[in-house]
TIVEX-438997 format. One line per 3 residues: their letters; for each residue y, x, z of C-alpha. Coordinates in nm, 4 decimals. Each point is the difference from the previous one (the first is absolute). Layout:
<nodes>
A> Y:X:Z ~ ...
</nodes>
This chain:
<nodes>
MPV> -7.9951:-15.7868:-4.9073 ~ -0.1490:-0.0245:0.2978 ~ 0.1501:-0.0146:0.3265
VLN> -0.0702:0.2819:0.2753 ~ 0.0463:-0.1534:0.3550 ~ 0.1006:0.2586:0.2285
QCR> -0.2744:-0.0312:0.2980 ~ 0.1698:0.0024:0.3103 ~ -0.1142:0.3508:0.2585
PPN> -0.1159:-0.1388:0.2926 ~ 0.2358:0.1048:0.3034 ~ -0.0603:0.4005:0.1318
FRR> -0.1340:-0.1357:0.3630 ~ -0.0517:0.3421:0.0908 ~ 0.3267:0.1465:-0.1208
LKE> 0.2100:-0.2971:0.1973 ~ -0.1927:0.0869:0.2945 ~ 0.1205:0.3794:-0.0328
ILK> 0.3720:-0.1176:-0.0123 ~ -0.0429:-0.2581:0.2790 ~ -0.1846:0.3176:0.2414
ATF> 0.2664:0.2128:-0.1390 ~ 0.3286:-0.2307:0.0756 ~ -0.1639:-0.0739:0.3587
QFF> -0.0628:0.3714:0.0249 ~ 0.3949:0.0686:-0.0828 ~ 0.1356:-0.3197:0.2484
KSY> -0.2679:0.1824:0.2625 ~ 0.1601:0.2941:-0.0189 ~ 0.3807:-0.1103:-0.0340
GRW> -0.0220:-0.3534:0.1218 ~ 0.0347:0.1616:0.3785 ~ 0.2846:0.1768:-0.0843
FIV> 0.1448:-0.2949:-0.1696 ~ -0.0225:-0.2150:0.3633 ~ 0.1446:0.3253:0.1901
GLT> 0.2916:0.0180:-0.2170 ~ 0.0574:-0.4461:0.0045 ~ -0.0471:0.0076:0.3521
LFF> 0.2096:0.3021:0.1070 ~ 0.2980:-0.1207:-0.2831 ~ -0.0454:-0.3432:0.2471
LLA> 0.0524:0.1060:0.2985 ~ 0.2502:0.2590:-0.1134 ~ 0.1709:-0.3273:-0.1626
TLR> -0.0282:-0.1953:0.3125 ~ 0.0935:0.2759:0.2369 ~ 0.3430:0.0508:-0.2341
NHW> 0.0905:-0.3648:0.0233 ~ -0.0474:-0.0493:0.3727 ~ 0.0810:0.3687:0.1405
EEV> 0.3165:-0.0682:0.2006 ~ -0.2216:-0.3161:0.2105 ~ -0.2814:0.2734:0.0366
STI> 0.2733:0.2648:0.1066 ~ 0.1187:-0.2089:0.2752 ~ -0.3534:-0.0385:0.1840
RLD> -0.0203:0.1426:0.3549 ~ -0.3300:0.0032:0.1885 ~ 0.0889:-0.0659:0.3753
QRG> -0.2384:0.1075:0.2829 ~ -0.2018:-0.2961:-0.0334 ~ -0.0130:0.0665:-0.3521
WLL> -0.1560:0.3196:0.0253 ~ -0.2204:-0.0620:0.2436 ~ -0.1385:-0.3214:-0.2047
VAA> -0.0660:0.3066:-0.2939 ~ -0.1377:0.2009:0.2469 ~ -0.2449:-0.2774:0.0986
SLL> -0.0674:-0.0342:-0.3956 ~ -0.0801:0.4015:-0.0303 ~ -0.2659:-0.0238:0.2429
TTT> -0.1304:-0.3387:-0.0680 ~ -0.0074:0.1223:-0.3777 ~ -0.2031:0.3150:0.1327
ISH> -0.2702:-0.1831:0.1919 ~ -0.0680:-0.1798:-0.3278 ~ -0.1019:0.3078:-0.2173
VWS> -0.1549:0.1255:0.2869 ~ -0.2080:-0.3443:0.0004 ~ -0.0473:0.0109:-0.2931
ALV> -0.1829:0.3707:-0.0081 ~ -0.2257:-0.1761:0.2352 ~ -0.0630:-0.2644:-0.2317
WGR> -0.1508:0.2581:-0.2678 ~ -0.2055:0.1371:0.2752 ~ -0.1784:-0.3111:0.0536
ILK> -0.0682:-0.0187:-0.4290 ~ -0.1402:0.3423:0.0684 ~ -0.2308:-0.1134:0.2348
IFR> -0.0695:-0.2637:-0.1937 ~ -0.0963:0.2276:-0.2674 ~ -0.1935:0.2392:0.2538
VPI> 0.2105:0.2777:-0.0695 ~ -0.0295:0.2811:0.2642 ~ 0.3356:0.0038:0.1113
GYN> 0.1511:-0.0763:0.3192 ~ 0.3101:-0.2912:0.0699 ~ 0.1996:0.3126:0.0883
GAI> -0.1160:0.2178:-0.2777 ~ 0.0503:-0.2932:-0.2445 ~ 0.3715:-0.0835:0.1770
TLY> 0.1097:0.3761:-0.0466 ~ -0.1063:0.0201:-0.3938 ~ 0.1213:-0.4032:-0.0281
LRT> 0.3841:0.2148:0.1470 ~ -0.0584:0.3115:-0.2066 ~ -0.0421:-0.1668:-0.3196
NMA> 0.2468:-0.3044:0.0430 ~ 0.3162:0.2226:-0.0875 ~ -0.1631:0.0920:-0.3136
KYL> 0.0525:-0.3732:-0.0999 ~ 0.3584:0.1192:-0.1054 ~ -0.0883:0.2659:-0.2792
PGN> 0.0608:-0.0689:-0.3652 ~ -0.3226:-0.2390:-0.1102 ~ -0.0789:-0.1475:0.3579
IWH> -0.3514:0.0506:0.0098 ~ 0.0019:0.3196:0.1531 ~ -0.1055:-0.1283:0.3652
FYG> -0.2696:-0.1886:-0.1570 ~ -0.1463:0.3324:-0.1508 ~ 0.0029:0.1967:0.3433
RMT> -0.1806:-0.2188:0.1423 ~ -0.2575:-0.0403:-0.2130 ~ -0.0705:0.3762:-0.0247
RIV> 0.0203:0.0213:0.3683 ~ -0.2648:-0.3003:0.0171 ~ -0.1988:0.1924:-0.2686
ELG> 0.0391:0.3141:0.2331 ~ -0.1935:-0.1598:0.2575 ~ -0.2973:-0.0884:-0.1964
SPW> 0.1083:-0.3433:-0.1108 ~ -0.1313:-0.0470:-0.3880 ~ 0.3333:-0.0856:-0.2216
GVA> -0.0714:-0.3777:-0.0240 ~ 0.0337:-0.0494:0.3721 ~ 0.3357:0.2377:-0.0061
SLS> 0.1508:-0.2520:-0.2724 ~ -0.1202:-0.2898:0.1561 ~ 0.1347:0.0612:0.3575
VLL> 0.2621:0.1104:-0.1322 ~ 0.1204:-0.2513:-0.2300 ~ -0.1298:-0.2901:0.2275
EPL> 0.3156:0.0727:0.2433 ~ 0.3177:-0.0212:-0.2526 ~ -0.1928:-0.3608:-0.1415
LLA> -0.0343:-0.1228:0.3458 ~ 0.3976:0.1250:0.0789 ~ 0.0786:-0.2277:-0.3391
AAA> -0.2088:-0.2873:0.1449 ~ 0.1264:0.0120:0.3405 ~ 0.4003:-0.0310:-0.1657
AIM> -0.0967:-0.2449:-0.2009 ~ -0.1662:-0.2295:0.2919 ~ 0.3460:0.0694:0.1452
VVL> 0.2135:-0.0610:-0.2914 ~ -0.2435:-0.3567:-0.0181 ~ 0.0044:-0.0787:0.3083
GLG> 0.4021:0.1189:0.0485 ~ 0.2012:-0.1648:-0.2751 ~ -0.3143:-0.2409:-0.1024
WSL> 0.1814:-0.2617:0.1530 ~ 0.3331:0.0593:-0.0836 ~ -0.0221:0.0560:-0.4061
VDM> -0.0375:-0.3776:-0.0510 ~ 0.1506:-0.3135:0.0850 ~ -0.3058:-0.1609:0.1265
NQF> 0.1095:-0.3583:0.0338 ~ 0.1283:-0.0457:-0.3784 ~ -0.3158:0.2076:-0.0787
PLL> -0.2609:-0.0379:0.2440 ~ -0.3252:0.0996:-0.2224 ~ 0.1885:0.3370:0.0654
RLL> -0.1547:0.0043:0.3454 ~ -0.3341:0.1436:-0.1693 ~ 0.1802:0.3236:-0.1221
VPL> -0.0434:0.1853:0.3997 ~ -0.3165:-0.1549:0.0280 ~ -0.1097:0.1090:-0.3536
GLM> 0.1885:0.3880:0.0562 ~ -0.1947:0.0505:0.3168 ~ -0.3404:-0.1118:-0.1619
GVL> 0.0918:0.1807:-0.3381 ~ 0.0816:0.3780:0.2304 ~ -0.3076:-0.0568:0.2587
GGL> -0.2007:-0.1297:-0.3100 ~ 0.0599:0.2471:-0.2412 ~ -0.1107:0.3162:0.3336
HPY> -0.3738:-0.2122:-0.0190 ~ -0.2204:0.3101:-0.0934 ~ -0.1259:-0.2116:-0.2750
FFN> 0.3545:0.0066:-0.1554 ~ 0.1685:0.3224:0.1564 ~ -0.3326:0.2330:-0.1396
PVI> 0.0602:-0.0521:-0.4141 ~ 0.3595:0.0765:0.0666 ~ -0.0113:0.3208:0.1976
QKV> -0.2581:0.1197:-0.2126 ~ 0.2452:-0.0579:-0.3052 ~ 0.2857:0.1593:0.1489
SRG> -0.2066:0.2733:0.1837 ~ -0.1609:0.1004:-0.3813 ~ 0.1213:0.3184:-0.1011
KTQ> 0.2186:0.1225:0.2505 ~ -0.2930:0.1684:0.1838 ~ -0.2912:0.2389:-0.1276
NHD> -0.3002:-0.2054:-0.1036 ~ -0.1673:-0.1523:0.3137 ~ -0.2426:-0.3144:0.0614
PVR> 0.2016:-0.2850:0.0720 ~ 0.0691:-0.0962:0.3399 ~ 0.0288:-0.3510:0.0633
LEI> 0.1702:-0.1940:0.3140 ~ -0.2988:-0.2082:0.1985 ~ 0.2093:-0.1270:0.2524
YPW> 0.3176:-0.2204:0.0133 ~ 0.2194:0.2605:0.1220 ~ 0.1530:-0.2240:0.2892
QPL> 0.1243:0.2683:0.2462 ~ 0.1385:0.2183:-0.2059 ~ 0.1978:-0.3345:-0.1635
LGS> 0.1364:-0.0930:0.3654 ~ 0.0876:0.3285:0.0920 ~ 0.2225:0.0261:-0.3469
VFF> 0.1407:-0.3370:0.0767 ~ 0.0877:0.1242:0.3483 ~ 0.1733:0.3042:-0.2084
MGL> 0.2096:-0.1850:-0.1896 ~ 0.0921:-0.2232:0.2820 ~ 0.1209:0.3427:0.2065
RGI> 0.1851:0.0440:-0.3228 ~ 0.1550:-0.3412:0.0130 ~ 0.1141:0.0646:0.3515
GFL> 0.1830:0.2930:-0.1121 ~ 0.1539:-0.1576:-0.2225 ~ 0.1259:-0.2549:0.1825
LTW> 0.1364:0.2295:0.2816 ~ 0.2133:0.1796:-0.2718 ~ 0.1127:-0.3108:-0.0952
GAI> 0.1419:-0.0835:0.3531 ~ 0.1609:0.3342:0.0175 ~ 0.2033:-0.0729:-0.3074
APL> -0.0027:-0.4186:-0.0394 ~ -0.0362:-0.2870:0.2197 ~ -0.3631:-0.1107:0.0191
AWP> -0.0955:-0.4092:0.1005 ~ -0.3922:-0.0630:0.0670 ~ 0.0053:-0.2176:-0.3015
QVP> 0.0387:0.2883:-0.2197 ~ -0.3110:0.1806:0.1225 ~ -0.2327:-0.1145:-0.2426
QLI> 0.1695:0.0519:-0.2963 ~ 0.1409:0.3367:0.0954 ~ -0.3200:0.0962:0.0507
GVF> -0.1445:-0.1445:-0.3241 ~ 0.3036:0.1656:-0.1866 ~ -0.0433:0.3572:0.1326
SGA> -0.4036:-0.0445:-0.0994 ~ 0.0538:-0.1235:-0.3162 ~ 0.2964:0.3336:-0.0816
WLA> -0.2616:0.2301:0.1633 ~ -0.2702:-0.1734:-0.2484 ~ 0.1838:0.0281:-0.3001
GFI> 0.1260:0.3531:0.1209 ~ -0.4118:0.0802:0.0436 ~ -0.1239:-0.1057:-0.3625
IPG> 0.2937:0.0097:-0.2060 ~ -0.0317:0.3570:-0.1381 ~ 0.3785:0.1395:0.0430
APG> 0.1599:0.2728:0.2548 ~ -0.2807:0.1634:0.1732 ~ -0.0920:-0.2254:0.3603
GMG> 0.1516:-0.2816:-0.1982 ~ 0.3326:0.1648:0.0662 ~ 0.2866:-0.2257:-0.1509
VFE> -0.2187:-0.2999:-0.0886 ~ -0.0426:-0.1056:0.3672 ~ 0.3727:-0.0027:0.0421
VVA> 0.0880:-0.1707:-0.3289 ~ -0.2354:-0.2076:0.0523 ~ 0.0516:-0.0972:0.3303
LGL> 0.3871:-0.0914:-0.0660 ~ -0.1126:-0.2512:-0.2595 ~ -0.2245:-0.1994:0.2130
LET> 0.2241:0.0062:0.3082 ~ 0.2860:-0.0557:-0.2811 ~ -0.2177:-0.3298:-0.0694
VGH> -0.2279:-0.1234:0.1991 ~ 0.0583:0.1568:0.3269 ~ 0.2572:-0.2379:0.0819
TNV> 0.1538:0.2495:0.2500 ~ 0.3780:-0.0354:-0.0844 ~ 0.0638:0.3724:0.0766
SVG> 0.2608:0.1885:-0.2132 ~ -0.1293:0.2164:-0.3028 ~ 0.1286:0.3265:0.1718
SLL> -0.1572:-0.0478:0.3140 ~ -0.3577:-0.0790:-0.1980 ~ 0.0598:0.3158:-0.1462
TIV> 0.0141:0.1440:0.3018 ~ -0.3027:-0.1276:0.1349 ~ -0.2164:0.0746:-0.2315
ALM> 0.1470:0.4077:-0.0420 ~ -0.0620:-0.0007:0.4142 ~ -0.3436:-0.1397:-0.0789
RGV> -0.0871:0.2797:-0.2479 ~ 0.1130:0.2521:0.2066 ~ -0.2228:-0.0917:0.2736
SIL> -0.2810:-0.0687:-0.1587 ~ 0.0427:0.3376:-0.1193 ~ 0.0177:0.1702:0.3185
AEI> -0.2190:-0.2340:0.1739 ~ -0.2972:0.1744:-0.2746 ~ 0.1578:0.4177:0.0884
LPL> 0.0063:-0.0847:0.3490 ~ -0.4061:-0.0747:0.0638 ~ -0.0344:0.3713:-0.1766
GIW> 0.0948:0.1188:0.3466 ~ -0.2820:-0.1904:0.1742 ~ -0.2939:0.0463:-0.2085
GLR> 0.1445:0.1420:-0.3203 ~ 0.0912:0.3744:0.0680 ~ -0.2602:0.0535:0.2146
RSP> -0.3399:0.1341:-0.0243 ~ -0.3126:-0.2316:0.0370 ~ -0.3637:-0.0289:-0.0674
LAE> -0.0754:-0.2617:-0.2983 ~ -0.3559:-0.0584:0.1145 ~ 0.0563:-0.0253:0.4369
LPP> -0.1651:-0.3708:-0.0197 ~ -0.3113:-0.0809:-0.2217 ~ 0.0784:-0.3574:-0.1648
DRD> -0.1361:-0.2878:0.1191 ~ -0.3734:-0.0819:-0.1368 ~ 0.0742:-0.3848:0.1049
VV> 0.2109:-0.1479:-0.2629 ~ 0.1994:-0.3059:0.1727
</nodes>
């Protein structure tokens, strides 16, 4: 009798693609809540284990003054970030003045604490379109700002922690990590590399529009974003000084730790506004690479104070700009792009 061989069916790549897509959508929908639950569990467990120590911490007059100085510095940093975004809008010739840009930025900023963490972007895009700019300009001018902030935070991490994470004497070749990291971040913002990425990110997030490209290197808003991270770092140092002793050799590492935790809370999907992720990453970095010799209870108090300072610093400017009526087209955009 002839032997009939079972023919192997070719793999159904379409079915595999559908399964992978469904799996990705599942993790996209529920992974955020898993991260929220995990960070909340970690923070509560750490607080429970060190509650006795935390409950004994008291702020004296000097400590409260430092916290107030941290609040003032952090508030200024948020207003400065709005000003940097105003410069980005001028680069794309959006018909809005600096005062209008600051007002719009601060009014929409608190929306990032809503579920989804996108509503502050949506509010800015729709308002820019209402001013007469196309959707392509609206999406690029809004998405460029968080990308520059992330790049600035990465630069601060490289500069602050780069030299302390490796043993330079034992592994001299690792010295190249710092300049290579800086080159990677700065090179990634060049229009040649940046435009394909931003087109992919913005695809499907706005209505159909003609592609808008970045024509110049955004060095001005990048420097402004680095200054923003510097102000945030100073605010963290002031909060630190209210709870624990601070020595000058610690400053670069602490700013690097803060920038790394801020960046993690900025890019990792979790609770709105990076709540939970920032605290967990900050505690982890401070206990490992920070070399602070500060108790866990004090570290918990510092990161909790910093979160409170950050939220208050986002609310306070609303009393100056966000809640008052302001014309959104009081100044024509600059025609000369520098």
